[in-house]
Backbone as CSV, one residue per row, in Angstrom:
resi,resn,N_x,N_y,N_z,CA_x,CA_y,CA_z,C_x,C_y,C_z
1,MET,92.212,106.832,81.116,93.626,107.143,81.245,94.320,106.047,82.039
2,HIS,95.528,105.701,81.627,96.273,104.628,82.270,96.552,104.970,83.726
3,PRO,96.387,104.009,84.658,96.611,104.299,86.078,97.968,104.901,86.360
4,LEU,99.009,104.469,85.643,100.337,104.971,85.953,100.565,106.380,85.453
5,ILE,99.680,106.891,84.607,99.760,108.293,84.246,99.133,109.122,85.351
6,ARG,98.208,108.540,86.071,97.534,109.258,87.143,98.300,109.154,88.450
7,ILE,99.091,108.131,88.583,99.783,107.981,89.858,101.252,107.680,89.642
8,ALA,102.077,108.183,90.489,103.496,107.886,90.436,103.905,107.339,91.786
9,ALA,103.915,106.042,91.915,104.254,105.427,93.191,105.757,105.359,93.322
10,LEU,106.296,105.951,94.393,107.724,105.975,94.618,108.010,105.422,96.005
11,LEU,109.083,104.696,96.141,109.424,104.189,97.461,110.899,103.856,97.537
12,SER,111.374,103.601,98.711,112.691,103.001,98.886,112.543,101.874,99.878
13,THR,113.319,100.807,99.685,113.267,99.711,100.638,113.998,100.112,101.915
14,PHE,113.643,99.498,103.015,114.327,99.770,104.271,114.348,98.496,105.092
15,ALA,115.262,98.445,106.052,115.440,97.238,106.844,114.157,96.890,107.581
16,ALA,113.908,95.586,107.728,112.680,95.153,108.392,112.620,95.645,109.828
17,ALA,113.772,95.881,110.437,113.795,96.317,111.828,113.628,97.816,111.982
18,ALA,113.537,98.558,110.828,113.416,100.013,110.913,112.127,100.406,111.602
19,ALA,112.182,101.466,112.377,110.992,101.932,113.093,110.015,102.552,112.119
20,ALA,108.710,102.474,112.439,107.685,103.101,111.616,107.861,104.609,111.679
21,PRO,107.582,105.319,110.557,107.701,106.764,110.561,106.774,107.380,111.615
22,SER,107.158,108.520,112.122,106.320,109.204,113.104,106.286,110.686,112.768
23,GLY,105.402,111.420,113.449,105.301,112.848,113.216,104.280,113.155,112.137
24,ASP,104.258,114.420,111.723,103.293,114.868,110.734,103.568,114.218,109.381
25,GLY,102.561,113.513,108.860,102.749,112.767,107.616,103.011,113.645,106.415
26,LEU,102.285,114.748,106.276,102.466,115.620,105.121,103.843,116.253,105.121
27,ALA,104.297,116.723,106.285,105.628,117.312,106.373,106.689,116.286,106.006
28,ARG,106.483,115.044,106.463,107.429,113.973,106.136,107.445,113.696,104.647
29,LEU,106.255,113.610,104.028,106.160,113.358,102.595,106.869,114.442,101.802
30,GLU,106.607,115.696,102.141,107.235,116.803,101.422,108.751,116.755,101.556
31,ARG,109.242,116.377,102.744,110.690,116.285,102.937,111.292,115.165,102.097
32,LEU,110.617,114.006,102.101,111.123,112.876,101.327,111.158,113.195,99.840
33,LEU,110.112,113.855,99.350,110.070,114.206,97.931,111.148,115.225,97.584
34,ALA,111.363,116.193,98.478,112.359,117.222,98.221,113.764,116.637,98.163
35,GLU,114.010,115.574,98.938,115.342,114.974,98.973,115.602,114.059,97.786
36,ALA,114.548,113.631,97.087,114.699,112.693,95.971,114.662,113.451,94.653
37,ARG,115.802,113.758,94.121,115.871,114.444,92.826,115.602,113.479,91.684
38,THR,116.147,112.271,91.791,115.882,111.209,90.825,115.604,109.920,91.588
39,VAL,114.832,109.041,90.962,114.475,107.758,91.564,114.461,106.695,90.472
40,GLN,114.894,105.499,90.808,114.819,104.364,89.889,114.458,103.124,90.698
41,ALA,113.506,102.330,90.192,113.053,101.166,90.957,112.362,100.165,90.050
42,ASP,112.231,98.934,90.542,111.345,97.951,89.934,109.968,98.142,90.556
43,PHE,108.915,97.846,89.785,107.585,97.986,90.354,106.731,96.754,90.095
44,GLU,105.795,96.552,91.006,104.775,95.517,90.861,103.421,96.197,90.984
45,GLN,102.516,95.899,90.083,101.194,96.519,90.093,100.120,95.445,90.094
46,VAL,99.125,95.619,90.947,97.965,94.740,90.944,96.715,95.599,90.891
47,MET,95.697,95.097,90.195,94.397,95.742,90.149,93.391,94.798,90.796
48,LEU,92.566,95.330,91.705,91.607,94.520,92.442,90.203,95.104,92.273
49,ASP,89.196,94.224,92.207,87.823,94.693,92.102,87.290,95.077,93.479
50,LYS,86.002,95.425,93.567,85.435,95.890,94.826,85.432,94.821,95.909
51,ASP,85.573,93.529,95.501,85.664,92.430,96.465,87.111,92.087,96.792
52,LEU,88.031,92.965,96.332,89.470,92.789,96.539,90.015,91.536,95.874
53,LYS,89.389,91.117,94.782,89.886,90.013,93.971,90.799,90.574,92.891
54,VAL,91.987,89.987,92.767,92.961,90.463,91.781,92.450,90.200,90.373
55,THR,92.384,91.249,89.562,91.925,91.129,88.184,93.065,91.257,87.172
56,LYS,94.181,91.842,87.601,95.303,92.008,86.677,96.577,92.236,87.467
57,GLU,97.669,91.645,86.990,98.976,91.827,87.602,99.988,92.193,86.533
58,SER,100.921,93.063,86.857,101.967,93.446,85.920,103.177,93.939,86.700
59,HIS,104.289,94.096,85.979,105.504,94.553,86.628,106.404,95.204,85.589
60,GLY,107.441,95.878,86.081,108.359,96.525,85.157,109.376,97.381,85.877
61,ARG,109.818,98.439,85.201,110.880,99.305,85.696,110.410,100.752,85.657
62,PHE,110.766,101.513,86.684,110.309,102.885,86.825,111.483,103.827,87.039
63,ALA,111.384,105.053,86.498,112.377,106.094,86.757,111.674,107.434,86.842
64,LEU,112.220,108.337,87.658,111.644,109.665,87.828,112.755,110.676,88.021
65,ALA,112.558,111.874,87.475,113.447,113.006,87.724,112.570,114.229,87.930
66,ARG,112.751,114.908,89.041,111.963,116.091,89.332,112.606,117.318,88.699
67,PRO,111.781,118.240,88.116,110.317,118.205,88.188,109.674,117.600,86.939
68,GLY,108.694,116.759,87.132,107.767,116.349,86.084,108.184,115.275,85.103
69,LYS,109.370,114.684,85.272,109.819,113.671,84.313,109.658,112.278,84.917
70,PHE,109.079,111.365,84.144,108.953,109.992,84.627,108.899,109.012,83.467
71,ARG,109.189,107.751,83.782,109.176,106.697,82.768,108.771,105.373,83.428
72,TRP,107.778,104.704,82.813,107.338,103.381,83.249,107.518,102.426,82.072
73,ASP,108.288,101.371,82.247,108.476,100.341,81.231,107.852,99.044,81.719
74,TYR,106.686,98.709,81.148,106.001,97.467,81.501,106.638,96.298,80.765
75,ALA,106.804,95.190,81.472,107.338,93.981,80.867,106.233,93.204,80.160
76,ALA,106.620,92.284,79.272,105.676,91.390,78.609,104.949,90.567,79.674
77,PRO,103.733,90.102,79.449,103.056,90.067,78.144,102.274,91.329,77.815
78,ASN,102.187,92.297,78.722,101.456,93.538,78.455,102.446,94.692,78.319
79,ALA,103.361,94.542,77.371,104.445,95.504,77.224,103.918,96.883,76.846
80,GLN,104.335,97.879,77.624,103.915,99.255,77.380,104.976,100.187,77.944
81,THR,105.157,101.330,77.291,106.118,102.325,77.743,105.405,103.655,77.895
82,ILE,105.567,104.291,79.057,104.953,105.584,79.336,106.075,106.538,79.727
83,VAL,106.227,107.633,78.982,107.354,108.543,79.187,106.863,109.989,79.207
84,SER,107.397,110.782,80.129,107.143,112.222,80.151,108.463,112.958,80.325
85,ASP,108.647,114.021,79.537,109.825,114.875,79.708,109.487,116.138,80.486
86,GLY,108.313,116.157,81.098,107.868,117.318,81.842,106.924,118.206,81.061
87,HIS,106.885,118.001,79.742,105.994,118.775,78.875,105.123,117.873,78.008
88,THR,105.751,116.861,77.429,105.080,115.955,76.505,104.972,114.565,77.114
89,LEU,103.859,113.897,76.851,103.629,112.540,77.331,103.532,111.588,76.148
90,TRP,104.323,110.510,76.194,104.266,109.463,75.180,103.753,108.170,75.823
91,VAL,102.801,107.523,75.192,102.316,106.218,75.649,102.429,105.259,74.475
92,TYR,103.289,104.259,74.612,103.546,103.308,73.519,103.043,101.928,73.893
93,ASP,102.079,101.430,73.131,101.570,100.071,73.284,102.331,99.176,72.320
94,HIS,103.157,98.300,72.864,104.027,97.480,72.018,103.235,96.533,71.125
95,ASP,102.193,95.914,71.664,101.419,94.946,70.883,100.681,95.604,69.725
96,LEU,100.138,96.791,69.962,99.407,97.502,68.910,100.329,98.320,68.015
97,ALA,101.596,98.453,68.416,102.556,99.285,67.693,101.981,100.694,67.504
98,GLN,101.433,101.244,68.587,100.800,102.558,68.542,101.371,103.474,69.613
99,VAL,101.681,104.709,69.213,102.192,105.723,70.126,101.181,106.859,70.219
100,THR,100.780,107.198,71.443,99.898,108.336,71.666,100.716,109.459,72.291
101,ILE,100.626,110.652,71.698,101.388,111.803,72.177,100.406,112.889,72.600
102,LYS,100.620,113.433,73.805,99.738,114.481,74.297,100.496,115.376,75.259
103,PRO,99.986,116.576,75.526,100.644,117.458,76.495,100.463,116.959,77.912
104,LEU,101.457,117.225,78.755,101.372,116.832,80.154,100.745,117.983,80.945
105,ASP,99.461,118.155,80.748,98.739,119.193,81.478,97.284,118.783,81.570
106,GLY,96.385,119.752,81.744,94.973,119.420,81.800,94.671,118.522,82.978
107,ALA,94.129,117.309,82.689,93.742,116.391,83.760,94.934,115.968,84.600
108,LEU,96.131,115.981,83.994,97.300,115.548,84.751,97.753,116.570,85.777
109,ALA,97.268,117.810,85.657,97.725,118.856,86.569,97.389,118.543,88.017
110,THR,96.310,117.820,88.253,95.922,117.489,89.622,96.167,116.024,89.945
111,SER,96.960,115.347,89.149,97.227,113.939,89.400,98.437,113.780,90.312
112,PRO,98.468,112.696,91.087,99.665,112.441,91.883,100.915,112.300,91.025
113,ALA,100.774,111.847,89.771,101.934,111.717,88.896,102.629,113.050,88.726
114,ALA,101.836,114.088,88.437,102.412,115.412,88.258,102.895,115.989,89.584
115,LEU,102.102,115.802,90.635,102.443,116.390,91.922,103.683,115.762,92.529
116,LEU,103.768,114.422,92.499,104.938,113.762,93.063,106.164,114.018,92.218
117,GLY,105.938,114.390,90.951,107.055,114.739,90.081,107.566,116.145,90.311
118,GLY,106.894,116.879,91.199,107.379,118.206,91.524,106.586,119.331,90.909
119,GLN,105.432,119.052,90.329,104.606,120.070,89.711,103.435,120.390,90.631
120,GLY,103.491,121.548,91.289,102.409,121.935,92.182,102.628,121.417,93.589
121,LYS,101.675,121.727,94.468,101.740,121.293,95.856,100.557,120.396,96.152
122,LEU,100.807,119.345,96.902,99.746,118.376,97.200,98.537,119.038,97.842
123,GLY,98.776,119.954,98.785,97.684,120.579,99.494,96.815,121.483,98.643
124,ASP,97.315,121.904,97.476,96.528,122.768,96.600,95.356,122.030,95.975
125,ASN,95.511,120.744,95.726,94.502,120.000,94.971,93.934,118.795,95.706
126,PHE,94.472,118.492,96.894,94.008,117.334,97.646,93.726,117.688,99.099
127,LYS,92.690,117.098,99.644,92.476,117.115,101.082,93.279,115.955,101.650
128,ILE,94.171,116.232,102.555,95.125,115.230,103.032,94.838,114.885,104.491
129,THR,94.740,113.593,104.768,94.457,113.123,106.118,95.537,112.152,106.572
130,ASP,96.072,112.366,107.776,96.997,111.415,108.382,96.198,110.227,108.905
131,ILE,96.474,109.035,108.388,95.783,107.839,108.859,96.526,107.211,110.026
132,GLY,97.841,107.332,110.027,98.645,106.772,111.106,99.430,105.555,110.668
133,ALA,100.117,104.942,111.601,101.002,103.820,111.312,100.225,102.518,111.206
134,ASP,100.617,101.696,110.237,100.008,100.377,110.063,100.939,99.519,109.220
135,GLY,101.280,98.343,109.727,102.123,97.431,108.965,103.519,97.945,108.704
136,GLY,104.054,98.763,109.619,105.410,99.274,109.441,105.503,100.496,108.566
137,LEU,104.364,101.000,108.047,104.349,102.191,107.212,103.496,103.260,107.880
138,TYR,103.721,104.517,107.467,102.866,105.607,107.933,102.011,106.039,106.754
139,TRP,100.688,106.072,106.948,99.768,106.240,105.832,99.131,107.624,105.790
140,LEU,99.030,108.141,104.561,98.300,109.368,104.267,97.192,109.041,103.278
141,GLU,96.071,109.741,103.392,94.996,109.605,102.409,94.793,110.950,101.713
142,LEU,94.775,110.929,100.376,94.594,112.124,99.578,93.275,112.027,98.817
143,VAL,92.393,112.980,99.034,91.115,113.027,98.329,91.103,114.268,97.442
144,PRO,90.879,114.105,96.128,90.879,115.265,95.220,89.831,116.296,95.614
145,LYS,90.176,117.573,95.490,89.233,118.637,95.785,88.279,118.910,94.623
146,VAL,88.644,118.463,93.410,87.778,118.669,92.243,86.820,117.501,92.114
147,ASP,85.619,117.783,91.586,84.591,116.750,91.479,84.763,115.846,90.276
148,ASP,85.525,116.291,89.259,85.628,115.519,88.021,86.893,114.679,87.947
149,SER,87.510,114.398,89.093,88.702,113.561,89.107,88.345,112.133,88.709
150,GLU,89.330,111.424,88.121,89.111,110.050,87.689,89.288,109.049,88.827
151,PHE,89.606,109.522,90.019,89.741,108.626,91.158,89.158,109.302,92.384
152,ASP,88.733,108.488,93.345,88.108,109.006,94.562,89.125,109.330,95.648
153,LYS,90.175,108.504,95.746,91.173,108.753,96.782,92.464,108.024,96.447
154,VAL,93.536,108.490,97.073,94.855,107.861,96.952,95.410,107.689,98.356
155,ARG,95.927,106.512,98.663,96.581,106.243,99.949,98.073,106.040,99.702
156,LEU,98.893,106.750,100.481,100.341,106.643,100.378,100.885,105.984,101.628
157,GLY,101.701,104.952,101.462,102.378,104.299,102.577,103.826,104.752,102.626
158,LEU,104.182,105.531,103.643,105.516,106.099,103.757,106.410,105.188,104.581
159,GLY,107.584,104.907,104.047,108.576,104.127,104.763,109.585,105.026,105.443
160,ALA,110.677,104.450,105.910,111.694,105.201,106.636,112.429,106.181,105.734
161,LYS,112.510,105.867,104.429,113.278,106.706,103.522,112.422,107.352,102.431
162,PHE,111.341,106.681,102.040,110.542,107.227,100.952,109.177,106.559,100.922
163,ILE,108.363,106.877,99.916,107.073,106.222,99.734,107.316,104.773,99.343
164,GLU,106.575,103.853,99.933,106.730,102.445,99.604,105.543,101.894,98.836
165,VAL,104.369,102.415,99.087,103.158,101.897,98.447,102.243,103.058,98.086
166,MET,101.572,102.955,96.946,100.506,103.874,96.613,99.296,103.072,96.165
167,GLU,98.131,103.424,96.716,96.881,102.749,96.359,95.888,103.778,95.848
168,LEU,95.321,103.507,94.687,94.352,104.406,94.085,93.014,103.704,93.976
169,THR,91.951,104.344,94.436,90.598,103.803,94.333,89.785,104.685,93.408
170,ASP,89.171,104.085,92.365,88.390,104.874,91.419,86.909,104.867,91.793
171,ALA,86.096,105.487,90.952,84.667,105.634,91.239,83.916,104.311,91.216
172,PHE,84.542,103.269,90.648,83.907,101.953,90.571,84.421,101.011,91.657
173,ASP,85.097,101.587,92.656,85.677,100.827,93.760,86.750,99.853,93.302
174,GLN,87.351,100.129,92.167,88.489,99.326,91.714,89.757,99.913,92.315
175,LEU,90.582,99.058,92.855,91.805,99.480,93.533,93.031,99.120,92.706
176,THR,93.898,100.091,92.494,95.198,99.854,91.866,96.264,100.061,92.923
177,ARG,97.053,99.010,93.175,98.111,99.084,94.181,99.458,98.891,93.501
178,ILE,100.373,99.813,93.749,101.705,99.727,93.155,102.742,99.745,94.272
179,THR,103.652,98.786,94.189,104.758,98.689,95.135,106.053,98.698,94.341
180,LEU,107.002,99.487,94.776,108.302,99.536,94.103,109.355,98.865,94.962
181,ARG,110.312,98.200,94.304,111.346,97.449,95.016,112.727,97.779,94.437
182,ASP,113.743,97.497,95.231,115.136,97.753,94.814,115.307,99.195,94.365
183,THR,114.721,100.105,95.125,114.742,101.522,94.768,116.118,102.142,94.979
184,LYS,116.501,102.968,94.008,117.736,103.746,94.112,117.342,105.213,94.143
185,LEU,117.794,105.936,95.157,117.508,107.357,95.278,118.667,108.174,94.730
186,ASN,118.344,109.156,93.915,119.309,110.075,93.309,120.387,109.377,92.477
187,PRO,120.008,108.369,91.664,120.997,107.763,90.767,121.245,108.673,89.561
188,SER,122.345,108.463,88.896,122.618,109.142,87.631,121.934,108.351,86.523
189,LEU,120.933,108.946,85.878,120.148,108.253,84.866,120.718,108.507,83.475
190,PRO,120.643,107.511,82.586,121.178,107.675,81.226,120.517,108.825,80.482
191,LYS,121.270,109.497,79.656,120.730,110.568,78.819,119.655,109.975,77.896
192,GLY,118.563,110.655,77.751,117.487,110.169,76.901,116.448,109.339,77.621
193,THR,116.622,109.136,78.944,115.666,108.330,79.700,114.250,108.876,79.568
194,PHE,114.107,110.200,79.528,112.786,110.815,79.539,112.413,111.432,78.186
195,LYS,112.966,110.858,77.139,112.612,111.250,75.780,112.253,109.994,75.010
196,PHE,111.210,110.052,74.190,110.775,108.857,73.465,110.693,109.147,71.973
197,VAL,111.277,108.271,71.177,111.213,108.362,69.717,110.386,107.199,69.209
198,PRO,109.247,107.451,68.540,108.405,106.359,68.042,109.197,105.411,67.146
199,PRO,109.070,104.101,67.350,109.766,103.124,66.507,109.299,103.221,65.060
200,PRO,110.154,102.872,64.106,109.755,102.880,62.695,108.529,101.998,62.469
201,GLY,107.563,102.522,61.730,106.370,101.757,61.416,105.247,101.854,62.441
202,ALA,105.523,102.483,63.583,104.491,102.612,64.619,103.440,103.631,64.184
203,ASP,102.195,103.374,64.547,101.112,104.314,64.302,101.165,105.394,65.384
204,VAL,101.245,106.667,64.949,101.380,107.763,65.900,100.100,108.582,65.945
205,VAL,99.552,108.730,67.151,98.343,109.511,67.369,98.726,110.768,68.117
206,GLY,98.449,111.951,67.536,98.901,113.218,68.104,100.282,113.549,67.561
207,ASP,100.832,114.690,67.982,102.167,115.058,67.544,102.838,115.905,68.605
208,GLU,104.161,115.913,68.579,104.912,116.590,69.610,104.758,118.101,69.540
209,ALA,104.554,118.654,68.350,104.421,120.095,68.209,103.199,120.612,68.967
210,SER,102.075,119.887,68.852,100.856,120.312,69.534,100.906,120.029,71.018
211,ALA,101.800,119.115,71.421,101.891,118.766,72.825,102.717,119.751,73.623
212,LYS,103.449,120.603,72.946,104.329,121.556,73.651,103.679,122.933,73.705
């Protein structure tokens, strides 16, 4: 499963002189998420191996609307679009001209993507530990309570206004780090942002009827 389907990294930029967050990390996270009805940002993603060597870099544009709606638009050369309307998930690979359609449930029910989108409570499916302040951010570590999760842990870096960094470590010690920039909180998003129509000629795997 694509890392961005498993994780929804959200953040807002803040002044370099802003104080590091303090207090209970989980309470702060829940407050920040509750205040963000919609989010729009640019993102940068890097994947690192167990020796912390960068194996892949990508970037693009992200949008979210709670509950459960999100959109990731990857830029070339690895162009890809990932869209959820809260019920159905579309994954479009531009190079392969292939669209995969599936329900937004099952494995996604315990993913940070679903949880940060407003579906469920973090404490229901994750053991959460306050790591403390580091590098101007306040860090939380989330470890899945289920044994069959596709990742071992997620680290969230909280800024003064919102999440700034999310790091996911899988069972192979591969790290995916996503940072969002130029974040806008509660913007008015265009109609249709969280709906996807397969382009003419695209190969479609699955169907919307079965996904609902």
